[in-house]
N, C-alpha and C positions, 0 to 999 in steps of 0.2 A: 591081556589086561587092557582095560580102557584107560587111556592116559588123560589126566586132567591138565588141560593146556594152561600156559601162563596167560593170565588175563591182563588187560590194560590196567595199570595202577597196582598190580600185585607184584611184590618183590620176588617172591618165590612160591611156587605151588608145592603143596605137601601131598605126596602120594599116600593113599590109604595104607594104614598099618595092618599087617595080616592079623586076622582074628586070633585072640589068645596069645599073641606075642608079648613077651616081657620087654623090659627096657632094652632098646637097641641103640647102637651107635648111629648118629645122623650123618648122612652123606649129602653134600650139595653138588648137584650136577649142573654145569653151566654150558649151554650150547644154543646157538641161534637157530638150529634146525630141529623142528619138532620130532622128526623121525629118529634122530640121534638120541634125543631125550627119552623117547619111548623105548628104544632098544636098551639103553643103559638102565633105565628105570625098571623095566621088566626083569633084567638080569639081576639087579641088586636088591629090589624091593622085598623078596622073600627073606633076605638075611639082615637087612638094615632099614632104618628109617630114612626115607629118601625125600629130599627136597629138590626142586628144579628151578632154574632161572634161565631166561632166554636172551639175556644181554649182560654186558659187563657192569652196567650201572646197577641193575637189579641184583646181580651177584654180590656186589659190595654191600648193598643194604641188607641182603639176606645173611651175609656172614656175621653181621653184628646184631641180628635179631634172634630171639629164641625160637626153636631149640638151636643152640650153637652147633655148627657142624664139627664133626671130628675129622672130616676129610673133605676136600674139594676136588672134584674131577672137572678140569677147566679146559674148554676148547681154546685154541690159540687164535684162529682166524674168525673174528666176529666184527660186525659193523659197529661204529662208535668206538667204545673202549675195547681194545683187543685183550687177549689173555695175558700177554706180557705186561701191559699196563695195570691190569687187574692185580696181578701178582705183586708188582711193585708197590701198589697202594696197600695191599694186605700186609706186606712186610713192614710198611712204614707205620702201621697202626698197632699200638701196644696190645689192643684187644684181639687182634687177628693174626699177629705175626707168628704165632706158634701153631696155627692150623696147617697141617701138611697139605700140599697141593700136588696133584698128578696132572700133567698136561696130556690131553688127548687130542691128537691132530693128524691131519693127512700129510703134513710136511714130515718127510723122513730123512732130510739131509742132516749129516752129523753136526754141522755148524748150528742148525736150528736147535737140536737137542742140547748141545753144549751151552748155547745161549740161555735156554730155559732153565737148565740146571744151575747156571751161574747166578740167575736171579733168585734162586732159593727153592725151585721145584724139587720134590723128593723123587720123582720118577717121570718117565716119558713113555706113553703108549701111542702107537701109530694106528690110524684107521686104514682099512676096516679092522675093527677090533676082533680079537680072539677071546671069546667068553672065558675060557679057562685061565688065560693069562690075566685078564682084568680081575677076575675073582681072587686069584692068588696074590696079585700085587695089592689089591685093596685090603685083603685080609692082613697082609704083612704090615701095611702102614697103620691100619686100625689097631693092631696089637702093639705096635711101637708107640703109638700115641697114648694108648691106655697105660702102658708101662711108664711112659714119661710122666703122665698126669699123676699116676699113683706115687711115683717117686717124688714128684714135686709136693704132693699133699703130705707125704711122710716127712720130707725135709721141712716143710712149713710147721708141721706138728712138733718136730724135734727142736726147731729154732724157738718155738713158743715155749716148749717145756724147759729148754736150757735157760731161756730168759727168766722163766718163772722161778726155777731153782736158784739161779744166780741172785735174783731179787730176794728170795727167802734167805739165802746164805748171807747176803749183805745185811739184811735186817737183823739176823741172828748175830752177825759180827758187830753191828752197831750197838745192839742191846748188850752184848758182852762187854764191849768197851765202856759203855756208860755204867754198867754194873760195877766193873772194876774201879772206875773213877769215883763213883758214888761211895764205894767201900772205903776208899782213901779219905774222901771228904767227910764221911760220917764220923771219923775219928778226930777231925780237925774242928776248928772254930768257923770254918767256911761252910757254904751251902751248895746244894745242887745247882742253884742259879749261877754260882761262880763258874761251874763247868760250862754251862750254856753260854754265858757272856764271853768268857775267854776264848772259847772255840770260835765264836762269831768275830771277835776282834782279830784273831789270827787270820780268819778267812778274808776280812776286809783288807788287812795289810797285804796278804799274799796276792789278792786280785789286783791291788794297786801297783804292786812291785813286779808282777809277772813279766812285764816287758822291759824292766830295767836291766841294763846290760850286766850288772853284777849279780842279778838274781834269776835271770832267765833259765840258766842250766838247772839250778836247784829246784825251780818251780815248773819245769817243762813237763809236758805230757800228763801222766797221772799223778806226778809228784805233788802238785798243788792240792789236789783232792785228798791224797793220802796224808799230807801235812795237816790239813784241817781235821781229818778224821782222827788223827793221832793226838791232837791237842789235849783232849780230856785226860790223857794218861800222864800229864806232866808231873803230877804230885803223887803218882802211884807209890813211890818209896816211903811216903809218910806212914804206911801201914807198919813199917818197921821201927818207928820212933815211939819210945815209951809214952804212955798217957800223961805221966807227971810232967813231961816236957812239952808235949804237943798241946795239952790243954791248960797249961799254966797261964793264969790270968795276967800276971805281971811280966816285967822284963826278964829275959833269960840270963843266967850267969854265963861267964865265958865258957865254962865246961859244958853247960847245957847247950850253948850255941854251937859248939863244935859237934855235939851229937846231932843237933838239928841239921847241921850242914851235911850230914851223911845221907840224907834222904834222896838226893839225886843219884848217888852211887847205888843205893838199895834198889831204886826203881829201874835204873839202867841195867843193873846186873840181873834183875828178875826177868826183864824182857830178853836180854841176851841168852839167859839160861833156857827160856822158852824156845828161842830159835834153835839153840844147840840140840835140845831134846827133839824138836820137830825134824831136824835134818838127819838125826841119827837113824840109820837103817833105810834111808830113802835112796832110791836109785836116781840116776841122772834125769830120767824122764819125769819122775815124780817131783824132783827138785825144780825142774823147769816149770812144771804146771803150778807149783807153789810160789813161783817167783814174785807175783804181786803181793802175796801174803808176807813174804820175807821183806819186801821193800817197805811195806807198811810197818812191820815190826822194827826195821832198821831206823826209820824216821821217828817212830815212837821212842826208841832208845835214845836217839839224838836229843829229842825234846826233854825227856826225863832227866838225862844226864847233864844237859847243857843250858837249861833255862835260867840258871843262876850265875852263869859266866857273864863277865862284863867286857865291854869293848876295849877297855884299857888294860885288861889282864888282871884286874884286882878281884875278880869274882871267884867262885868255887864251883866244883871241887878241884878242877885241874888248872885253874889260872890261865885258861885260854884267852887269847887276845885277837881282835880284828877278825879277819876272814877265816881264821882257824876255828872260830865258833860256827857250827853249822847254821845255815840260814833258818832252818825250822826253829832252832833254839833261840835265835835272835828275835824272831817274830814273837815267840812265846814269852820272852823276857819282858818285852814292852807290854804285851797284853796282860800279863800277870801283875805287873807293877801298877798299871793303870787301874785294874780292877781292885787291887788291894787298897790303893789310895782312895778310890771312890766309895769303898764299902765300909760298913761298920764292922769292927772286930771287938772281941771281948776286952781288948787293951786299948782301943782307939775309936774315935768318932769318924764318920765319913767326911772326906774333904769335898769341896765344891769343884766344879769343872775348871775354873780359872786357876785355883791353887794346884790342882793335879797337873794341869798343862804346864804351869811354870816349873814344877818339880821335874817333869819329864824333859822339858827344855834344858834345865840345869844339867841333866844327865846326858845330853847329846855329845857324843864323842868321848865320854868317859864310861858311863853305864851302858849306853845304847849305841848301836850302829847309827851314825848320822842319817843315812838314807831311810832307815826305819822310822826315825823320829819325824823326818820330813813327810813320810807317808802318813803317819799319824796326824800331823797337822792338817794335811790335805783332806783327811777323812774324819776330823774331830767331831763334826756334827753327827756323823753316823755313829760314832762311838757313844756320844751322849744319848742318842736315840735308843741304842741297845741297852744302855745302863738304866734308862727310864722304863723300858719295856719289860725288863726282867729284874725287878727289884727283889732283894732277899725277902723271904716270907714274913719275918717279924717286922720289917720296915713297912711292908705293904699293909700289914694289919694295923700298924699305928697310923 
């Protein structure tokens, strides 16, 4: 075989591919002696696509230029940058650190081999070479590299597929949540915009209080996002309230009010029942995999059941007070009241921001957790912006 020598300014010479050969693994041979390049090239070229470089500098450039080598046969003793330094630089570069390197050298001392392997070489072949040994070891490393690359590609595909399916599942979950919430609101005097606004109000409060010492634990990790996601289900229980009460244009009687006050219990019980039915028949492994879904339902239940509780214990349905009220419900309580005050209802006109703010301030320490009111005051401009951005449809038309 006639060897194409490395020319000045050429990073690596590419030996001719055998006629009729299909896609072959590329091997980069690095040696400063043309005879060694020729011997190895003649040995490997019938089986592989062979590139050659006669210096460490050119080897480093060749390793990052196409076609990328699947394996590098690297001489140790070379002028300028020696093989050890070349390997160090290959391993330091994210684009070349995974290319396997076999040292080929006349040095046969055990400490030399140990040093090369400690730098990351996958094998060590001593000169003069034995062709059968070279071919066997090259074949082994090419097969290992091919298997690793295939596994990496499969893992990448799996990660992408898992991410896609998780995105689809989350989208379906969000759509289901809003469908349930809209079902409840469709029977009430409120609108779908109420769901959007109150969810954003809860998110604003939660983000502001996430580092507060009294709220950190309840809003840590995924709990903040789950709290925001669960907010639209706060009035789910209204589906169980008779239309004559739910849609009554005037004030409710005492008896009607007691029935209306059952909607938190109805909503909380519905969610708890859904959890119980889901857990039934599940093994420990399945239950562990569904942990996030259960965490979401638990928070949704807290919000549905507790968003009418009051800080001083005068709320309903359980008369909880202070920190006994779940954080998620405390955030929802203020968001719900703010939206109710600022919105038109069949029985009332909307209030302005100043009046609404005054009423919420009046409820600080009685209706609302003082820290939640303070968070509202700090974010009041954002609340007003959301109220203006998502007006009820009939008001927008007017």
